[in-house]
DRENLUM-905073 format. One line per field, with one value per atom (N, C-alpha, C): residue number from 1; residue in three letters; atom name; x negated, y, z negated. Coordinates in steps of 0.001 Angstrom, whole numbers, plus 524288, in hexadecimal, padded with zeros to 5 digits. Each point is the difference from the previous one (the first is absolute). Layout:
% residues N
i [NUM	...]
aa [ALA	...]
at [CA	...]
east [X	...]
north [Y	...]
up [Z	...]
END
This chain:
% residues 146
i [1	1	1	2	2	2	3	3	3	4	4	4	5	5	5	6	6	6	7	7	7	8	8	8	9	9	9	10	10	10	11	11	11	12	12	12	13	13	13	14	14	14	15	15	15	16	16	16	17	17	17	18	18	18	19	19	19	20	20	20	21	21	21	22	22	22	23	23	23	24	24	24	25	25	25	26	26	26	27	27	27	28	28	28	29	29	29	30	30	30	31	31	31	32	32	32	33	33	33	34	34	34	35	35	35	36	36	36	37	37	37	38	38	38	39	39	39	40	40	40	41	41	41	42	42	42	43	43	43	44	44	44	45	45	45	46	46	46	47	47	47	48	48	48	49	49	49	50	50	50	51	51	51	52	52	52	53	53	53	54	54	54	55	55	55	56	56	56	57	57	57	58	58	58	59	59	59	60	60	60	61	61	61	62	62	62	63	63	63	64	64	64	65	65	65	66	66	66	67	67	67	68	68	68	69	69	69	70	70	70	71	71	71	72	72	72	73	73	73	74	74	74	75	75	75	76	76	76	77	77	77	78	78	78	79	79	79	80	80	80	81	81	81	82	82	82	83	83	83	84	84	84	85	85	85	86	86	86	87	87	87	88	88	88	89	89	89	90	90	90	91	91	91	92	92	92	93	93	93	94	94	94	95	95	95	96	96	96	97	97	97	98	98	98	99	99	99	100	100	100	101	101	101	102	102	102	103	103	103	104	104	104	105	105	105	106	106	106	107	107	107	108	108	108	109	109	109	110	110	110	111	111	111	112	112	112	113	113	113	114	114	114	115	115	115	116	116	116	117	117	117	118	118	118	119	119	119	120	120	120	121	121	121	122	122	122	123	123	123	124	124	124	125	125	125	126	126	126	127	127	127	128	128	128	129	129	129	130	130	130	131	131	131	132	132	132	133	133	133	134	134	134	135	135	135	136	136	136	137	137	137	138	138	138	139	139	139	140	140	140	141	141	141	142	142	142	143	143	143	144	144	144	145	145	145	146	146	146]
aa [MET	MET	MET	ALA	ALA	ALA	GLU	GLU	GLU	GLU	GLU	GLU	ASN	ASN	ASN	THR	THR	THR	GLY	GLY	GLY	LYS	LYS	LYS	LYS	LYS	LYS	LYS	LYS	LYS	GLY	GLY	GLY	SER	SER	SER	MET	MET	MET	SER	SER	SER	VAL	VAL	VAL	SER	SER	SER	GLU	GLU	GLU	ALA	ALA	ALA	GLY	GLY	GLY	ARG	ARG	ARG	LYS	LYS	LYS	GLY	GLY	GLY	GLY	GLY	GLY	GLN	GLN	GLN	THR	THR	THR	VAL	VAL	VAL	ARG	ARG	ARG	ASP	ASP	ASP	LYS	LYS	LYS	TYR	TYR	TYR	GLY	GLY	GLY	HIS	HIS	HIS	SER	SER	SER	PHE	PHE	PHE	TYR	TYR	TYR	GLU	GLU	GLU	GLU	GLU	GLU	ILE	ILE	ILE	GLY	GLY	GLY	ARG	ARG	ARG	LYS	LYS	LYS	GLY	GLY	GLY	GLY	GLY	GLY	GLU	GLU	GLU	THR	THR	THR	VAL	VAL	VAL	LYS	LYS	LYS	ALA	ALA	ALA	GLU	GLU	GLU	ARG	ARG	ARG	GLY	GLY	GLY	ARG	ARG	ARG	ALA	ALA	ALA	PHE	PHE	PHE	TYR	TYR	TYR	GLU	GLU	GLU	GLN	GLN	GLN	ILE	ILE	ILE	GLY	GLY	GLY	LYS	LYS	LYS	LYS	LYS	LYS	GLY	GLY	GLY	GLY	GLY	GLY	ASP	ASP	ASP	THR	THR	THR	VAL	VAL	VAL	LYS	LYS	LYS	ALA	ALA	ALA	GLU	GLU	GLU	ARG	ARG	ARG	GLY	GLY	GLY	ALA	ALA	ALA	GLY	GLY	GLY	PHE	PHE	PHE	TYR	TYR	TYR	GLU	GLU	GLU	GLN	GLN	GLN	ILE	ILE	ILE	GLY	GLY	GLY	LYS	LYS	LYS	LYS	LYS	LYS	GLY	GLY	GLY	GLY	GLY	GLY	GLU	GLU	GLU	ALA	ALA	ALA	VAL	VAL	VAL	LYS	LYS	LYS	ALA	ALA	ALA	GLU	GLU	GLU	ARG	ARG	ARG	GLY	GLY	GLY	THR	THR	THR	PRO	PRO	PRO	PHE	PHE	PHE	TYR	TYR	TYR	GLU	GLU	GLU	GLU	GLU	GLU	ILE	ILE	ILE	GLY	GLY	GLY	LYS	LYS	LYS	LYS	LYS	LYS	GLY	GLY	GLY	GLY	GLY	GLY	HIS	HIS	HIS	ARG	ARG	ARG	VAL	VAL	VAL	ARG	ARG	ARG	ALA	ALA	ALA	LEU	LEU	LEU	ILE	ILE	ILE	GLU	GLU	GLU	GLU	GLU	GLU	GLY	GLY	GLY	LYS	LYS	LYS	LYS	LYS	LYS	ALA	ALA	ALA	ALA	ALA	ALA	THR	THR	THR	GLU	GLU	GLU	ALA	ALA	ALA	ALA	ALA	ALA	ALA	ALA	ALA	ALA	ALA	ALA	THR	THR	THR	THR	THR	THR	LYS	LYS	LYS	GLU	GLU	GLU	GLU	GLU	GLU	GLN	GLN	GLN	PRO	PRO	PRO	ALA	ALA	ALA	VAL	VAL	VAL	ALA	ALA	ALA	ALA	ALA	ALA	PRO	PRO	PRO	GLY	GLY	GLY	GLY	GLY	GLY	GLU	GLU	GLU	VAL	VAL	VAL	THR	THR	THR	PRO	PRO	PRO	PRO	PRO	PRO	GLU	GLU	GLU	PRO	PRO	PRO	GLN	GLN	GLN	GLU	GLU	GLU]
at [N	CA	C	N	CA	C	N	CA	C	N	CA	C	N	CA	C	N	CA	C	N	CA	C	N	CA	C	N	CA	C	N	CA	C	N	CA	C	N	CA	C	N	CA	C	N	CA	C	N	CA	C	N	CA	C	N	CA	C	N	CA	C	N	CA	C	N	CA	C	N	CA	C	N	CA	C	N	CA	C	N	CA	C	N	CA	C	N	CA	C	N	CA	C	N	CA	C	N	CA	C	N	CA	C	N	CA	C	N	CA	C	N	CA	C	N	CA	C	N	CA	C	N	CA	C	N	CA	C	N	CA	C	N	CA	C	N	CA	C	N	CA	C	N	CA	C	N	CA	C	N	CA	C	N	CA	C	N	CA	C	N	CA	C	N	CA	C	N	CA	C	N	CA	C	N	CA	C	N	CA	C	N	CA	C	N	CA	C	N	CA	C	N	CA	C	N	CA	C	N	CA	C	N	CA	C	N	CA	C	N	CA	C	N	CA	C	N	CA	C	N	CA	C	N	CA	C	N	CA	C	N	CA	C	N	CA	C	N	CA	C	N	CA	C	N	CA	C	N	CA	C	N	CA	C	N	CA	C	N	CA	C	N	CA	C	N	CA	C	N	CA	C	N	CA	C	N	CA	C	N	CA	C	N	CA	C	N	CA	C	N	CA	C	N	CA	C	N	CA	C	N	CA	C	N	CA	C	N	CA	C	N	CA	C	N	CA	C	N	CA	C	N	CA	C	N	CA	C	N	CA	C	N	CA	C	N	CA	C	N	CA	C	N	CA	C	N	CA	C	N	CA	C	N	CA	C	N	CA	C	N	CA	C	N	CA	C	N	CA	C	N	CA	C	N	CA	C	N	CA	C	N	CA	C	N	CA	C	N	CA	C	N	CA	C	N	CA	C	N	CA	C	N	CA	C	N	CA	C	N	CA	C	N	CA	C	N	CA	C	N	CA	C	N	CA	C	N	CA	C	N	CA	C	N	CA	C	N	CA	C	N	CA	C	N	CA	C	N	CA	C	N	CA	C	N	CA	C	N	CA	C	N	CA	C	N	CA	C	N	CA	C	N	CA	C	N	CA	C	N	CA	C	N	CA	C	N	CA	C	N	CA	C	N	CA	C	N	CA	C	N	CA	C	N	CA	C	N	CA	C]
east [1E0B1	7FD20	7FDBE	7FE91	7FF88	7F9B1	7FEB0	7F9A0	7FE44	7FA94	7FD4B	7FFDE	800FB	7FE54	7F9E4	7FB73	7FA27	7FE93	803D8	7FF86	7FC5F	80040	7FD29	804BE	7FE7D	80573	7FC11	80344	7FE4C	7FC3E	7FD0C	7FA77	7FBF2	801CA	7FC10	7FC06	7FA63	7FB11	7FF57	7FC28	7FF6C	7FCDD	7FEA0	7FB94	7FA94	7FE6A	7FBBB	7FEBA	8042E	800B7	7FDF3	803CB	7FE44	7FC92	7FC4E	7FAEA	7FCAA	7FFB9	7FD13	7FF8F	80644	7FF8D	7FDD9	800F8	7FDD6	7F9C5	7FDB0	7FA82	7FDDA	801B1	7FFC1	7FE8A	80526	80053	7FB7E	7FE02	7FCB9	7FA27	80079	7FADB	7FF3B	803CA	80054	7FDCA	80353	7FE4D	7FB3D	7FDBE	7FBD8	7FBE6	7FF5D	7FB33	7FF0C	7FC5A	7FEE9	7FB19	7FDB1	7FCC6	803AB	804FA	8030C	801EF	7FF78	800E4	7FA49	7FD24	7F91C	80090	80023	7FF1D	8045C	80591	80354	7FE9B	7FE38	7FEC7	7FAB8	7FC08	7FB5B	801EE	80358	800F4	8044E	80332	801A4	7FE19	7FC63	7FBA7	7FB8F	7FF93	7FCB3	802FC	8068D	802C2	7FF9B	80212	800B1	7FB94	7FAB9	7FAB2	7FF61	80092	800F6	80310	8044F	805BC	7FD4D	7FEF9	7FFC6	7FAFF	7FC33	7FA55	7FF7B	7FA56	7FC98	8025C	800D8	8027E	80514	802DD	8050B	80059	7FA56	80048	7FD67	7FCBD	7FE09	80336	803E0	804F5	80453	80125	803D3	7FD61	7F7FD	7FE9B	8002E	7FF25	7FF5E	805DC	80379	805C6	800E2	7FE68	80140	7FC3A	7FB1E	7FC2D	8024A	801C2	800DD	8056D	80375	80450	7FF68	7FABE	8007C	7FCEC	7FC74	7FDFF	80426	803AF	80569	80111	80239	802AC	7FCB3	7FB59	7FC64	7FB97	7FE82	7FBED	7FB8D	7F972	7FD5E	7FCD1	800AC	7FE39	80124	80544	8017A	7FB91	7FD5A	7FC95	7FAC8	7FF1E	7FBBA	80055	80587	8023C	7FF3D	8012E	8017C	7F976	7FD3B	7FA37	7FED2	7FF33	7FC7A	80425	803BE	801E7	7FE6C	7FFB5	7FDD8	7FAB9	7FCF0	7F9AB	7FF1E	802FB	8008C	80156	803D7	801C2	7FBE1	7FE96	7FAAE	7FAAE	7FDD9	7FC86	801C6	803A3	801E8	80085	801B6	7FF60	7FB80	7FB8A	7FC10	7FB2C	8015F	7FA34	7FD78	7FAB5	7FD08	7FE06	7FCFF	7FC98	802D7	805F6	80176	8005C	7FF92	80022	7FA50	7FAF2	7FAF6	7FF9D	80292	7FF4E	803DD	803B7	803E7	7FC86	7FD67	7FD87	7FB53	7FD8D	7FAA4	8032F	8031F	802D8	8007F	80257	8030D	7FA32	7FCDA	7FC18	7FC54	7FE9D	7FD87	8053B	802E4	80495	80038	7FEE4	8004C	7F8F7	7FC33	7FBF4	7FEF5	80346	7FF3D	80508	8026A	8034D	7FD7C	7FCF2	7FCCE	7FBC8	7FD5D	7FD71	80070	8062D	802AB	800D1	800B2	80154	7FAD5	7FC1E	7FC2E	7FEA2	8002D	7FE5E	802B3	8069C	8027B	7FF91	7FE41	8003F	7F968	7FB76	7FBE9	800F7	80298	8001C	80331	804D7	80250	7FDA9	7FCE1	7FBDD	7FC3E	7FEE3	7FC31	80316	8045D	802E2	801F6	80132	800A6	7FB23	7FCAF	7FA20	7FE1C	80178	7FEE7	80384	803A1	804FE	7FECC	7FDDC	7FF5A	7FA59	7FA7D	7FBC2	8017A	7FE94	7FF47	7FBD8	800B0	7FBB5	7FAEC	7FB06	7FB57	7FE01	7FE4E	7FC8B	7FB26	7FD4B	7FB5A	7FCA9	7FB2C	7FCF0	80117	7FF9A	8010E	80778	802F0	8046F	803CC	7FE5B	8048B	8019C	80612	80181	7FFAF	7FE0D	7FFC2	803F7	80122	802F9	7FC14	802E2	7FB8D	7FEA8	7FAFE	7FEDA	80384	80130	802EF	7FC20	803B6	7FCD6	800B7	7FBF6	7FEB8	80067]
north [059A9	80505	8000E	80602	80127	7FFD4	7FF0B	7FF05	80548	800F8	80482	80161	8058E	8000D	80309	7FBF3	801C5	8026D	801AB	80304	7FAED	7FBDC	7FBFA	7FC80	7FFB5	7FB79	7FAF7	7FC06	7FAA2	7FF0C	7FDDA	7FE3B	80340	806F4	802D7	8003E	8034D	7FDAC	80608	7FFB3	80403	80393	804CF	8028C	7FDE4	7FF60	7FCE9	7F9FC	7FE67	7F9EE	801A8	804D3	802BC	80176	803A7	800F9	7FCD4	7FB3A	7FAEB	7FE3E	7FFA7	7FD01	802DC	804B1	80345	801EA	7FEC3	7FFE9	7F9FD	7FC62	7FA4C	80057	80265	8018D	8022A	80559	80251	7FE5F	7FBDA	7FE4E	7FB1C	7FD6B	7FBA4	8027F	8055A	8022A	8026A	80429	802A2	7FE1D	7FB5A	7FE70	802DD	7FC8B	80250	80614	7FFB6	803E6	80629	7FF46	80538	80195	7FDD1	8003A	803B0	7FDFE	802D1	80432	800F8	80368	8040C	80094	803C9	8017C	7FBE0	801D9	80380	7FF3C	80286	807B5	7FF54	8045E	80364	7FD98	80256	801AB	7FD73	8012C	8044E	800CC	80501	803F6	7FE3E	8065A	801EB	7FD6E	80179	80136	7FEEC	80035	80625	800DE	8062D	803A8	7FE03	803F0	80056	7FD33	7FEAB	8011F	7FE70	8003C	7F9E0	8006B	7FBAD	7FF5B	805D6	801B4	7FC97	7FEEB	7FD3C	7FA5F	7FD7F	7FB5C	7FE59	802F6	7FFB7	7FF89	80508	80054	7FA5E	7FEF1	7FB7B	7FB02	7FF9B	7FB42	7FEED	805C5	7FF4D	800BF	8010F	7FE14	7FAFA	7FCDD	7FB67	7FCA7	80144	7FD28	80184	80498	7FFA0	7FDB8	7FF4C	7FC73	7FAFE	7FD86	7FB0E	7FEAF	803BF	7FEF7	7FEE1	804DA	8003C	7FAB4	7FD0A	7FBD4	7FBD0	7FF49	7FA83	800A9	80485	80077	80211	8019A	7FF90	7FA83	7FC83	7FB57	7FC85	8032D	7FE4D	7FF2B	8048C	803E5	7FC0E	7FDC0	7FC6C	7FA96	7FFDF	7FAB9	80053	80407	7FF7D	8003D	803B6	8008B	7FC1E	7FD1E	7FAED	7FB27	7FED6	7FE3D	8018C	803C4	802A4	7FFF4	8004C	7FFA7	7F969	7FC30	7FB47	7FE49	801E0	800FE	80055	804B9	8024D	7FB4A	7FEB0	7FC5A	7FB2A	7FD2C	7FADD	8020A	80384	80118	800D9	803D5	80276	7FEA6	7FD17	7FD30	804C1	7FE4F	80345	802FE	7FFDD	803A4	80517	7FFF4	804C4	8032A	7FDF7	805A7	80043	7FC6F	801F3	804F2	80024	80251	80636	7FF1B	80505	80303	7FBC6	80361	802A3	7FDE2	80359	80357	80133	804B1	803CD	7FE40	80440	802AE	7FCC3	80191	804AB	7FE69	80408	80404	7FFC9	80567	80224	7FE57	802C5	80282	7FD0C	802B3	80503	7FF5C	80483	8042E	7FFB9	803AA	802F6	7FD24	80118	803AF	7FF4C	80336	80522	80055	802F5	803DA	7FE06	80452	80260	7FC89	8037F	80359	7FF2A	80407	8053C	7FF8C	80451	80237	7FE88	80250	802E3	7FDB7	801CE	80602	80105	80308	8033A	7FF0F	802F1	803C4	7FCCD	801BD	80361	7FF22	8047C	803F0	8010E	80227	804D6	7FE48	802A8	802C2	7FCF6	803A4	8044C	7FE3B	80519	804FD	7FF02	8035D	80325	7FD43	801E7	8029F	7FF19	80433	80455	8042E	804B8	7FEAF	803A6	7FEA1	8045F	7FE1A	801C7	802B0	806D5	80324	7FE46	7FF9C	7FDE0	8032C	80223	80469	8035B	7FC75	80515	80149	7FE06	8025F	7FE09	7FA9B	7FBB6	7FD6E	7FF05	7FD2C	7F943	7FD55	7FA96	7FE50	7FA13	7FC03	7FF3C	7FFC3	7FE0F	7FA37	7FE57	7FBA8	7FB0F	7FCD3	7FBCA	7FE36	800E4	7FD22	7FAA0	7FE0E	7F8C5	7FF1A]
up [495EE	7FF5D	805F1	801F1	80465	801FA	8045B	800F0	80023	7FDB7	80014	80600	80133	80609	8000D	80251	7FED0	803EE	803B7	80570	804A7	7FDFD	804DB	80202	804CC	80189	7FF51	80010	7FE35	804B9	7FE41	801FB	8033D	7FE9C	800B7	7FCEE	8038A	7FCD6	7FB63	7FC21	7FD2B	8017C	7FDF4	80418	7FE73	7FBD4	800D7	803A1	800C8	80279	80474	80279	80560	80263	7FA57	800B8	8025A	7FB09	7FFF0	80668	80241	80411	8054E	7FEA3	804D5	7FE7F	7FC68	8000E	8017D	7FE73	80327	80652	80165	80555	80233	7FD3B	802D3	7FF7F	7FC42	7FF03	803A5	801F1	80453	80355	801C8	805A4	800D3	7FE00	7FE6F	7FC88	7FC38	7FD9B	7FB90	7FD9F	7FAF3	7FFB5	804E9	8023D	8007E	80149	80064	7FAB1	7FB5F	7FC87	7FC22	80293	7FCE7	803B5	80450	80399	7FE23	7FF28	7FE73	7F97B	7FD1B	7FB06	7FFBA	804B3	8003D	80021	804E1	80306	7FA39	7FCE7	7FC6E	7FC1A	7FEFA	7FCD5	801B3	803BE	80296	7FFD4	80054	8009E	7FA22	7FBCF	7FAF6	7FE30	80203	7FD20	8026C	80543	80153	7FF49	7FEF5	7FD64	7F93D	7FDD5	7F983	7FEB1	8024C	7FEF0	7FAF5	7FF1C	7FD22	7FA96	7FE24	7FAB2	7FDC6	80460	800AF	80031	80135	7FEA7	7FC0A	7FE39	7F98B	7FB95	801F6	7FB27	80092	80433	80056	7FE1D	800BC	7FE34	7F982	7FEA9	7FAB3	7FCA9	80317	7FE15	8000F	803DA	80150	7FA7E	80050	7FD32	7FBEA	7FD03	7F9EA	7FF15	803AB	7FEC7	8004A	80282	8003E	7FADB	7FE1C	7FBE3	7FA5B	8010E	7FB1D	800E1	80490	7FFB2	7FEDB	8024F	7FFBA	7FB85	7FF3C	7FC20	8023B	7FF3D	8011A	801F0	7FDE9	7FFE9	80603	801B9	8054C	80400	7FFC1	80459	7FF96	7FC13	7FEF2	80167	80006	80270	804AF	80355	804C4	80356	7FBF9	80373	80009	7FB3B	8000A	80522	8010A	802B1	80635	80077	80545	800D5	7FB32	8021B	7FFDA	7FCE5	80119	80568	80231	805C5	8041D	7FF34	801A4	800F2	7FBEE	7FE02	804AB	7FF24	803E6	804DE	80262	8042B	8027E	7FD54	803A2	7FC58	7FB43	7FD3F	7FE0B	7FCF4	7FBF1	803F1	80394	802E8	801ED	7FF24	801DD	7FBEA	7FB19	7FBEF	7FF2D	80224	8003F	8029E	80672	802FF	7FF9F	7FDCF	7FD6B	7FBEC	7FE4F	7FABF	8012C	80430	80091	804B9	802FB	801E5	7FD22	7FAEC	7FBF0	7FE68	7FEBA	7FCE1	8032D	806C7	80287	7FFAF	800B8	801C4	7FA40	7FA8D	7F9E3	8010C	80361	7FF5D	80314	80637	8031E	7FCFB	7FC3F	7FD96	7FB48	7FD47	7FBB6	80338	803B5	80255	802A6	801EC	80322	7FACD	7FB9C	7FB7F	7FDB1	800F0	7FC5B	8020D	80720	8045D	7FF92	7FFF8	7FEE3	7FA6E	7FC88	7FB16	80036	80165	802A3	8021E	80429	803C7	7FD01	7FCB2	7FCF2	7FB35	7FD88	7FD12	80354	803ED	80321	800A6	80275	801EC	7FA5F	7FB0E	7FC88	7FC80	800FB	7FEDB	8026A	8064B	8034E	7FF2E	7FEC1	7FF85	7FA75	7FBF2	7FA5E	8012D	802AC	7FECE	80613	7FD82	804C1	80360	802BF	804A7	7FE39	80169	7FD52	804F1	7FF85	8048D	7FE87	805D3	80095	8004C	8005C	7FE24	806B1	803DA	804C5	7FFCF	7FDB6	7FF3B	80257	8029D	801BD	7FB32	7FFF3	7FC4A	800D3	7FBDB	7FFC6	7FCE0	7FFC4	7FD4E	7FC1A	7F90A	7FE8F	8005F	7FCEF	80188	7FB5A	801FB	7FDB2	7FA6D	7FBA0	7FB07	7FEDC	7FF49	7FF48	7F9D0]
END
């Protein structure tokens, strides 16, 4: 039987082997930080061209795929592993610190929301009530109702 012609010469590399070898050469020459830098630049370019919604869309697709392949419990497992790793590395005080920061931020957001709601209600009330003519003829805004 004749040998199949695969297009390879004896001893030649596959495309994946050549890519791996090239990647190792670049890593050895420029170091790990080079990949971080070009990855960051690439991410900024994609963000500028496609926007935040693109990342949300591909993140959802990826999450749905993982959920379909591994089940919802997978996220629980990796979350627990991650939490245990952070606890081992940073300790319990870290969680106390970020909890306080989160609480302060939530409080500030609630206050901002209440202020915005009050201002919106006041603006709506002013728009709905007509101006009142004073005895001397000048027009004054209506007094707020409480």
